LUMVOKOL-936533 format. One line per field, with one value per residue (C-alpha): residue number from 0; residue in three letters; x, y, z. Coordinates in steps of 0.05 Angstrom, whole numbers, plus 5000, padded with zeros to 4 digits. Layout:
# LUMVOKOL-936533
i = NUM, ...;
aa = ALA, ...;
east = X, ...;
north = Y, ...;
up = Z, ...;
***
This chain:
# LUMVOKOL-936533
i = 0, 1, 2, 3, 4, 5, 6, 7, 8, 9, 10, 11, 12, 13, 14, 15, 16, 17, 18, 19, 20, 21, 22, 23, 24, 25, 26, 27, 28, 29, 30, 31, 32, 33, 34, 35, 36, 37, 38, 39, 40, 41, 42, 43, 44, 45, 46, 47, 48, 49, 50, 51, 52, 53, 54, 55, 56, 57, 58, 59, 60, 61, 62, 63, 64, 65, 66, 67, 68, 69, 70, 71, 72, 73, 74, 75, 76, 77, 78, 79, 80, 81, 82, 83, 84, 85, 86, 87, 88, 89, 90, 91, 92, 93, 94, 95, 96, 97, 98, 99, 100, 101, 102, 103, 104, 105, 106, 107, 108, 109, 110, 111, 112, 113, 114, 115, 116, 117, 118, 119, 120, 121, 122, 123, 124, 125, 126, 127, 128, 129, 130, 131, 132, 133, 134, 135, 136, 137, 138, 139, 140, 141, 142, 143, 144, 145, 146, 147, 148, 149, 150, 151, 152, 153, 154, 155, 156, 157, 158, 159, 160, 161, 162, 163, 164, 165, 166, 167, 168, 169, 170, 171, 172, 173, 174, 175, 176, 177, 178, 179, 180, 181, 182, 183, 184, 185, 186, 187, 188, 189, 190, 191, 192, 193, 194, 195, 196, 197, 198, 199, 200, 201, 202, 203, 204, 205, 206, 207, 208, 209, 210, 211, 212, 213, 214, 215, 216, 217, 218, 219, 220, 221, 222, 223, 224, 225, 226, 227, 228, 229, 230, 231, 232, 233, 234, 235, 236, 237, 238, 239, 240, 241, 242, 243, 244, 245, 246, 247, 248, 249, 250, 251, 252, 253, 254, 255, 256, 257, 258, 259, 260, 261, 262, 263, 264, 265, 266, 267, 268, 269, 270, 271, 272, 273, 274, 275, 276, 277, 278, 279, 280, 281, 282, 283, 284, 285, 286, 287, 288, 289, 290, 291, 292, 293, 294, 295, 296, 297, 298, 299, 300, 301, 302, 303, 304, 305, 306, 307, 308, 309, 310, 311, 312, 313, 314, 315, 316, 317, 318, 319, 320, 321, 322, 323, 324, 325, 326, 327, 328, 329, 330, 331, 332, 333, 334, 335, 336, 337, 338, 339, 340, 341, 342, 343, 344, 345, 346, 347, 348, 349, 350, 351, 352, 353, 354, 355, 356, 357, 358, 359, 360, 361, 362, 363, 364, 365, 366, 367, 368, 369, 370, 371, 372, 373, 374, 375, 376, 377, 378, 379, 380, 381, 382, 383, 384, 385, 386, 387, 388, 389, 390, 391, 392, 393, 394, 395, 396, 397, 398, 399, 400, 401, 402, 403, 404, 405, 406, 407, 408, 409, 410, 411, 412, 413, 414, 415, 416, 417, 418, 419, 420, 421, 422, 423, 424, 425, 426, 427, 428, 429, 430, 431, 432, 433, 434, 435, 436, 437, 438, 439, 440, 441, 442, 443, 444, 445, 446, 447, 448, 449, 450, 451, 452, 453, 454, 455, 456, 457, 458, 459, 460, 461, 462, 463, 464, 465, 466, 467, 468, 469, 470, 471, 472, 473;
aa = UNK, UNK, UNK, UNK, UNK, UNK, UNK, UNK, UNK, UNK, UNK, UNK, UNK, UNK, UNK, UNK, UNK, UNK, UNK, UNK, UNK, UNK, UNK, UNK, UNK, UNK, UNK, UNK, UNK, UNK, UNK, UNK, UNK, UNK, UNK, UNK, UNK, UNK, UNK, UNK, UNK, UNK, UNK, UNK, UNK, UNK, UNK, UNK, UNK, UNK, UNK, UNK, UNK, UNK, UNK, UNK, UNK, UNK, UNK, UNK, UNK, UNK, UNK, UNK, UNK, UNK, UNK, UNK, UNK, UNK, UNK, UNK, UNK, UNK, UNK, UNK, UNK, UNK, UNK, UNK, UNK, UNK, UNK, UNK, UNK, UNK, UNK, UNK, UNK, UNK, UNK, UNK, UNK, UNK, UNK, UNK, UNK, UNK, UNK, UNK, UNK, UNK, UNK, UNK, UNK, UNK, UNK, UNK, UNK, UNK, UNK, UNK, UNK, UNK, UNK, UNK, UNK, UNK, UNK, UNK, UNK, UNK, UNK, UNK, UNK, UNK, UNK, UNK, UNK, UNK, UNK, UNK, UNK, UNK, UNK, UNK, UNK, UNK, UNK, UNK, UNK, UNK, UNK, UNK, UNK, UNK, UNK, UNK, UNK, UNK, UNK, UNK, UNK, UNK, UNK, UNK, UNK, UNK, UNK, UNK, UNK, UNK, UNK, UNK, UNK, UNK, UNK, UNK, UNK, UNK, UNK, UNK, UNK, UNK, UNK, UNK, UNK, UNK, UNK, UNK, UNK, UNK, UNK, UNK, UNK, UNK, UNK, UNK, UNK, UNK, UNK, UNK, UNK, UNK, UNK, UNK, UNK, UNK, UNK, UNK, UNK, UNK, UNK, UNK, UNK, UNK, UNK, UNK, UNK, UNK, UNK, UNK, UNK, UNK, UNK, UNK, UNK, UNK, UNK, UNK, UNK, UNK, UNK, UNK, UNK, UNK, UNK, UNK, UNK, UNK, UNK, UNK, UNK, UNK, UNK, UNK, UNK, UNK, UNK, UNK, UNK, UNK, UNK, UNK, UNK, UNK, UNK, UNK, UNK, UNK, UNK, UNK, UNK, UNK, UNK, UNK, UNK, UNK, UNK, UNK, UNK, UNK, UNK, UNK, UNK, UNK, UNK, UNK, UNK, UNK, UNK, UNK, UNK, UNK, UNK, UNK, UNK, UNK, UNK, UNK, UNK, UNK, UNK, UNK, UNK, UNK, UNK, UNK, UNK, UNK, UNK, UNK, UNK, UNK, UNK, UNK, UNK, UNK, UNK, UNK, UNK, UNK, UNK, UNK, UNK, UNK, UNK, UNK, UNK, UNK, UNK, UNK, UNK, UNK, UNK, UNK, UNK, UNK, UNK, UNK, UNK, UNK, UNK, UNK, UNK, UNK, UNK, UNK, UNK, UNK, UNK, UNK, UNK, UNK, UNK, UNK, UNK, UNK, UNK, UNK, UNK, UNK, UNK, UNK, UNK, UNK, UNK, UNK, UNK, UNK, UNK, UNK, UNK, UNK, UNK, UNK, UNK, UNK, UNK, UNK, UNK, UNK, UNK, UNK, UNK, UNK, UNK, UNK, UNK, UNK, UNK, UNK, UNK, UNK, UNK, UNK, UNK, UNK, UNK, UNK, UNK, UNK, UNK, UNK, UNK, UNK, UNK, UNK, UNK, UNK, UNK, UNK, UNK, UNK, UNK, UNK, UNK, UNK, UNK, UNK, UNK, UNK, UNK, UNK, UNK, UNK, UNK, UNK, UNK, UNK, UNK, UNK, UNK, UNK, UNK, UNK, UNK, UNK, UNK, UNK, UNK, UNK, UNK, UNK, UNK, UNK, UNK, UNK, UNK, UNK, UNK, UNK, UNK, UNK, UNK, UNK, UNK, UNK, UNK, UNK, UNK, UNK, UNK, UNK, UNK, UNK, UNK, UNK, UNK, UNK, UNK, UNK, UNK, UNK, UNK, UNK, UNK, UNK, UNK, UNK, UNK, UNK, UNK, UNK, UNK, UNK, UNK, UNK, UNK, UNK, UNK, UNK, UNK, UNK;
east = 5000, 5030, 5012, 4975, 4932, 4914, 4895, 4858, 4816, 4798, 4784, 4735, 4704, 4723, 4739, 4810, 4815, 4880, 4882, 4913, 4946, 4986, 5027, 5068, 5005, 4974, 5037, 5036, 4962, 4974, 5030, 4987, 4926, 4964, 4949, 4874, 4835, 4784, 4726, 4691, 4695, 4761, 4817, 4890, 4912, 4849, 4868, 4850, 4877, 4887, 4894, 4954, 4949, 4984, 5039, 4996, 4940, 4990, 5018, 4950, 4931, 4992, 4966, 4953, 4883, 4868, 4805, 4791, 4832, 4892, 4887, 4903, 4841, 4834, 4853, 4812, 4762, 4693, 4648, 4593, 4638, 4639, 4705, 4737, 4709, 4736, 4804, 4803, 4787, 4838, 4889, 4855, 4854, 4927, 4946, 4908, 4941, 5009, 4989, 4966, 5032, 5072, 5030, 5035, 5111, 5111, 5064, 5106, 5169, 5139, 5109, 5177, 5208, 5154, 5164, 5238, 5229, 5252, 5224, 5255, 5297, 5254, 5189, 5163, 5132, 5148, 5151, 5165, 5131, 5063, 5087, 5127, 5066, 5021, 5069, 5074, 4998, 4987, 5036, 5003, 4934, 4952, 4982, 4924, 4871, 4906, 4913, 4841, 4816, 4854, 4836, 4763, 4766, 4805, 4755, 4698, 4728, 4741, 4671, 4637, 4682, 4659, 4586, 4595, 4630, 4574, 4522, 4560, 4568, 4494, 4477, 4517, 4479, 4413, 4432, 4449, 4381, 4346, 4384, 4369, 4295, 4298, 4329, 4276, 4220, 4246, 4256, 4184, 4160, 4204, 4173, 4104, 4125, 4152, 4085, 4050, 4098, 4078, 4005, 4022, 4063, 4005, 3961, 4007, 4000, 4069, 4076, 4063, 4134, 4165, 4113, 4132, 4206, 4197, 4151, 4202, 4257, 4213, 4200, 4276, 4286, 4230, 4263, 4329, 4295, 4261, 4329, 4359, 4302, 4317, 4391, 4376, 4332, 4391, 4433, 4378, 4376, 4452, 4444, 4388, 4437, 4480, 4459, 4431, 4480, 4452, 4418, 4486, 4510, 4453, 4467, 4541, 4524, 4475, 4524, 4582, 4543, 4533, 4607, 4633, 4590, 4609, 4683, 4677, 4638, 4694, 4747, 4705, 4694, 4770, 4780, 4727, 4766, 4829, 4791, 4759, 4829, 4849, 4786, 4806, 4873, 4843, 4787, 4830, 4769, 4775, 4704, 4722, 4784, 4748, 4695, 4749, 4785, 4719, 4708, 4779, 4769, 4708, 4747, 4803, 4753, 4721, 4789, 4813, 4749, 4747, 4819, 4807, 4748, 4789, 4847, 4796, 4769, 4840, 4855, 4786, 4799, 4869, 4842, 4791, 4842, 4891, 4837, 4782, 4769, 4768, 4717, 4672, 4673, 4658, 4602, 4561, 4515, 4533, 4485, 4522, 4594, 4615, 4589, 4620, 4688, 4686, 4670, 4716, 4777, 4766, 4838, 4829, 4772, 4720, 4659, 4596, 4554, 4598, 4567, 4495, 4516, 4553, 4495, 4443, 4480, 4496, 4421, 4402, 4453, 4434, 4360, 4375, 4414, 4356, 4308, 4352, 4356, 4280, 4272, 4316, 4276, 4209, 4237, 4262, 4191, 4165, 4097, 4049, 4017, 4081, 4078, 4052, 4103, 4160, 4136, 4137, 4207, 4229, 4201, 4236, 4302, 4296, 4276, 4332, 4384, 4362, 4370, 4440, 4458, 4431, 4471, 4535, 4521, 4505, 4572, 4615, 4583, 4555, 4573, 4644, 4677, 4716, 4666, 4644, 4715, 4736, 4683, 4706, 4778, 4755, 4718, 4781, 4823, 4774, 4769, 4842, 4875, 4832, 4791, 4850, 4894, 4836, 4830, 4905, 4906, 4845, 4872, 4939, 4904, 4865, 4930, 4964, 4902, 4901, 4973, 4955, 4895, 4936, 4989, 4933, 4905, 4975, 4981, 4913, 4935, 4998, 4958, 4909, 4966, 4993, 4924, 4914, 4983, 4987, 4982, 4942, 4880, 4879;
north = 5000, 5066, 5133, 5151, 5088, 5106, 5177, 5153, 5107, 5166, 5215, 5165, 5151, 5078, 5042, 5017, 4954, 4926, 4852, 4824, 4770, 4823, 4859, 4899, 4926, 4941, 4979, 5021, 5038, 5057, 5104, 5138, 5144, 5166, 5240, 5231, 5274, 5240, 5275, 5227, 5241, 5278, 5248, 5245, 5309, 5348, 5418, 5491, 5523, 5597, 5625, 5634, 5659, 5726, 5739, 5795, 5745, 5698, 5753, 5776, 5704, 5699, 5752, 5723, 5696, 5698, 5702, 5748, 5702, 5709, 5636, 5619, 5600, 5569, 5612, 5568, 5614, 5604, 5666, 5628, 5617, 5672, 5645, 5654, 5724, 5741, 5716, 5758, 5823, 5809, 5822, 5888, 5908, 5889, 5930, 5990, 5984, 5983, 6043, 6081, 6068, 6091, 6153, 6169, 6164, 6210, 6260, 6262, 6271, 6327, 6361, 6361, 6390, 6442, 6463, 6470, 6515, 6586, 6649, 6717, 6735, 6766, 6758, 6700, 6670, 6605, 6629, 6579, 6519, 6525, 6526, 6462, 6426, 6453, 6430, 6360, 6358, 6378, 6324, 6270, 6294, 6291, 6221, 6195, 6223, 6194, 6125, 6127, 6147, 6092, 6041, 6060, 6052, 5987, 5958, 5981, 5949, 5884, 5878, 5895, 5845, 5792, 5809, 5808, 5740, 5711, 5738, 5709, 5640, 5640, 5659, 5599, 5552, 5583, 5575, 5502, 5491, 5523, 5479, 5416, 5435, 5445, 5376, 5344, 5379, 5358, 5287, 5285, 5310, 5258, 5203, 5226, 5228, 5157, 5134, 5169, 5136, 5067, 5084, 5111, 5050, 5005, 5044, 5033, 4979, 4951, 4876, 4852, 4826, 4894, 4929, 4885, 4898, 4974, 4974, 4936, 4985, 5044, 5015, 5008, 5080, 5103, 5066, 5101, 5168, 5152, 5133, 5198, 5237, 5201, 5219, 5291, 5292, 5267, 5324, 5372, 5344, 5353, 5425, 5437, 5417, 5477, 5534, 5598, 5653, 5710, 5740, 5748, 5790, 5840, 5842, 5855, 5912, 5944, 5942, 5965, 6027, 6043, 6029, 6071, 6130, 6126, 6124, 6183, 6218, 6206, 6232, 6294, 6305, 6305, 6351, 6398, 6400, 6422, 6476, 6499, 6505, 6552, 6592, 6595, 6625, 6675, 6697, 6694, 6664, 6626, 6599, 6569, 6541, 6506, 6479, 6453, 6416, 6383, 6360, 6335, 6292, 6260, 6250, 6216, 6168, 6153, 6143, 6093, 6054, 6053, 6031, 5976, 5949, 5946, 5911, 5858, 5856, 5847, 5789, 5760, 5763, 5735, 5674, 5663, 5670, 5619, 5566, 5588, 5519, 5487, 5537, 5531, 5455, 5457, 5507, 5469, 5412, 5340, 5336, 5391, 5380, 5338, 5390, 5449, 5413, 5401, 5474, 5507, 5462, 5442, 5419, 5347, 5337, 5283, 5312, 5291, 5305, 5266, 5197, 5222, 5267, 5212, 5163, 5214, 5236, 5164, 5146, 5208, 5195, 5121, 5137, 5192, 5143, 5094, 5147, 5161, 5087, 5080, 5140, 5105, 5040, 5074, 5113, 5049, 5020, 5075, 5067, 5126, 5101, 5117, 5192, 5209, 5164, 5195, 5264, 5242, 5214, 5281, 5316, 5265, 5275, 5351, 5343, 5295, 5336, 5396, 5355, 5335, 5408, 5428, 5373, 5397, 5469, 5445, 5411, 5465, 5524, 5499, 5432, 5436, 5469, 5521, 5578, 5573, 5561, 5624, 5663, 5630, 5651, 5722, 5722, 5699, 5750, 5806, 5783, 5768, 5823, 5886, 5878, 5857, 5914, 5962, 5940, 5949, 6017, 6040, 6017, 6049, 6114, 6112, 6102, 6161, 6205, 6185, 6208, 6272, 6286, 6277, 6325, 6371, 6374, 6390, 6446, 6474, 6473, 6512, 6559, 6569, 6587, 6636, 6665, 6679, 6708, 6753, 6826, 6846, 6812, 6747;
up = 5000, 4979, 5011, 4946, 4953, 5024, 5006, 4945, 4988, 5033, 4976, 4946, 5014, 5011, 5076, 5082, 5125, 5152, 5166, 5230, 5188, 5150, 5203, 5152, 5119, 5187, 5208, 5145, 5155, 5227, 5207, 5155, 5200, 5263, 5250, 5239, 5290, 5333, 5297, 5250, 5176, 5175, 5135, 5153, 5118, 5135, 5156, 5147, 5084, 5067, 5138, 5183, 5255, 5262, 5313, 5342, 5357, 5389, 5433, 5456, 5470, 5514, 5562, 5632, 5645, 5720, 5762, 5821, 5866, 5820, 5800, 5728, 5687, 5618, 5558, 5511, 5476, 5508, 5508, 5546, 5607, 5661, 5687, 5618, 5611, 5680, 5659, 5595, 5630, 5685, 5631, 5615, 5688, 5697, 5636, 5663, 5731, 5699, 5658, 5719, 5754, 5695, 5687, 5761, 5755, 5695, 5729, 5793, 5752, 5711, 5772, 5806, 5743, 5739, 5811, 5799, 5739, 5755, 5725, 5723, 5785, 5838, 5799, 5842, 5779, 5744, 5672, 5617, 5648, 5616, 5543, 5554, 5583, 5528, 5473, 5503, 5511, 5438, 5415, 5457, 5436, 5362, 5369, 5410, 5363, 5302, 5335, 5358, 5289, 5253, 5306, 5297, 5222, 5224, 5273, 5229, 5167, 5205, 5235, 5170, 5135, 5185, 5172, 5096, 5100, 5142, 5093, 5033, 5065, 5084, 5012, 4987, 5033, 5012, 4939, 4952, 4984, 4925, 4876, 4916, 4918, 4843, 4835, 4878, 4842, 4773, 4796, 4821, 4754, 4719, 4761, 4740, 4667, 4672, 4700, 4642, 4593, 4616, 4603, 4534, 4517, 4536, 4487, 4428, 4374, 4387, 4395, 4467, 4477, 4460, 4503, 4562, 4552, 4547, 4608, 4650, 4629, 4646, 4715, 4726, 4704, 4751, 4809, 4793, 4792, 4858, 4888, 4862, 4895, 4961, 4956, 4940, 5001, 5042, 5014, 5034, 5105, 5111, 5088, 5138, 5193, 5177, 5224, 5195, 5215, 5174, 5236, 5269, 5210, 5220, 5295, 5281, 5234, 5283, 5341, 5297, 5278, 5352, 5369, 5311, 5329, 5403, 5387, 5341, 5396, 5447, 5399, 5383, 5458, 5471, 5412, 5441, 5507, 5470, 5433, 5498, 5529, 5472, 5487, 5561, 5542, 5494, 5541, 5604, 5640, 5705, 5697, 5630, 5661, 5718, 5671, 5624, 5681, 5701, 5629, 5625, 5687, 5654, 5590, 5628, 5660, 5592, 5557, 5610, 5610, 5534, 5531, 5582, 5543, 5479, 5514, 5535, 5463, 5437, 5484, 5469, 5394, 5402, 5440, 5384, 5327, 5354, 5359, 5311, 5282, 5350, 5377, 5315, 5320, 5395, 5387, 5334, 5349, 5335, 5276, 5238, 5262, 5202, 5153, 5191, 5194, 5120, 5102, 5152, 5144, 5071, 5058, 5036, 5085, 5072, 5037, 5076, 5013, 4965, 4971, 4963, 4906, 4869, 4878, 4857, 4795, 4776, 4780, 4740, 4685, 4681, 4675, 4625, 4582, 4587, 4564, 4504, 4488, 4492, 4446, 4395, 4402, 4389, 4331, 4299, 4301, 4256, 4288, 4288, 4353, 4392, 4379, 4449, 4482, 4442, 4463, 4536, 4527, 4499, 4561, 4605, 4570, 4579, 4651, 4670, 4633, 4674, 4738, 4718, 4704, 4772, 4806, 4771, 4792, 4862, 4869, 4836, 4871, 4936, 4966, 4943, 5003, 4963, 4964, 5036, 5059, 5022, 5060, 5125, 5111, 5095, 5162, 5199, 5162, 5180, 5253, 5264, 5223, 5215, 5278, 5320, 5294, 5305, 5377, 5388, 5355, 5395, 5462, 5445, 5427, 5492, 5531, 5496, 5505, 5579, 5586, 5550, 5594, 5658, 5631, 5609, 5680, 5707, 5655, 5674, 5747, 5730, 5688, 5745, 5792, 5741, 5730, 5805, 5816, 5756, 5774, 5713, 5739, 5700;
***
């Protein structure tokens, strides 16, 4: 047995048996099948094609997952588990705590530097401190707003890409269902035409022996059509096992619209604070200044919370991306697992529709050839009484040829895993590239804006001191 023979047996869905009396053959089979997963219906080389886990997803997946008691919990993606969700957002909380410590160090350092700044001799004022803080604040604000904007757009592109992929895959399954229903309907019509053909043959003036032979052949063709209808029904049942996920696409789009608008709102709010600070300086108003500091404190709270959420989202997405196939296969029911594995992994996986498809098409082609043969037989008789039967045979040939065309389209466009697997890979790329990068950009932008807002509060405090001490009544 060569490796090609083993793979050929799997690709044709034949069972390869190894006899105990042939230890060498048994050993070769065991070696070849050693990598077969435990899931039924997956062949030895079955594996996802067209998608590679990014290093960013791997790094985010490596964040610590701990519960409130600081005990390590599973990092296997499971959005239905509270323990898992707790572990994901522990990483977010830990990152925020580290950020607060670093920012406190920076703020203390800058405050000490600010207090050490000396103004003009004898003036008692600390000139030159405020411009430095304002320049730093403007730089941080610009960087944070740019990161936040790009993060928002990347996340939007990723989530909409996920929704579009889901809609496309669902459209493929719906198209397959329509084609299978068309096959079943045409086969039902063909069965009725074959029954009518028997009646028309009985009404002809052909000799009884030929009538009996034609009738028996028509009955065989009818049985084959009936078998093909049963097999197309099995294909339809397998398709029905695939869950309808179109509703999730609409939910994703609805929530994405809310998320995008809220992020733009936060960025505009921070930009408004900066513009209000300029107004404070121009108007030399202490009321504007106090109001601006209050708004800045609210913005700082919002920025940190927003950043914490997106850190959790990043870890959440990273956990999904490193084990996307595993999660999908765990999440689906047993009745649809074989179909889902086939469409998501695709690479040399066993096709759960193949046997029914092959049998259905074989029966259709055999009955179609029989109809053509019977047409030739009746035409050779040159009997005017066979006109109605020949017309029915023509209808049958047209009907069965249409069934065969539908079956070929069904395989090429639908139950061949290529199209749905392409949509699945687009979904993974959108989720694990655009959405993941968007989450990282957004949380980085929130962190930078948080630093800016802390520095901004310090600058406002220094400006307030200068405002009170200035002799011209600021």
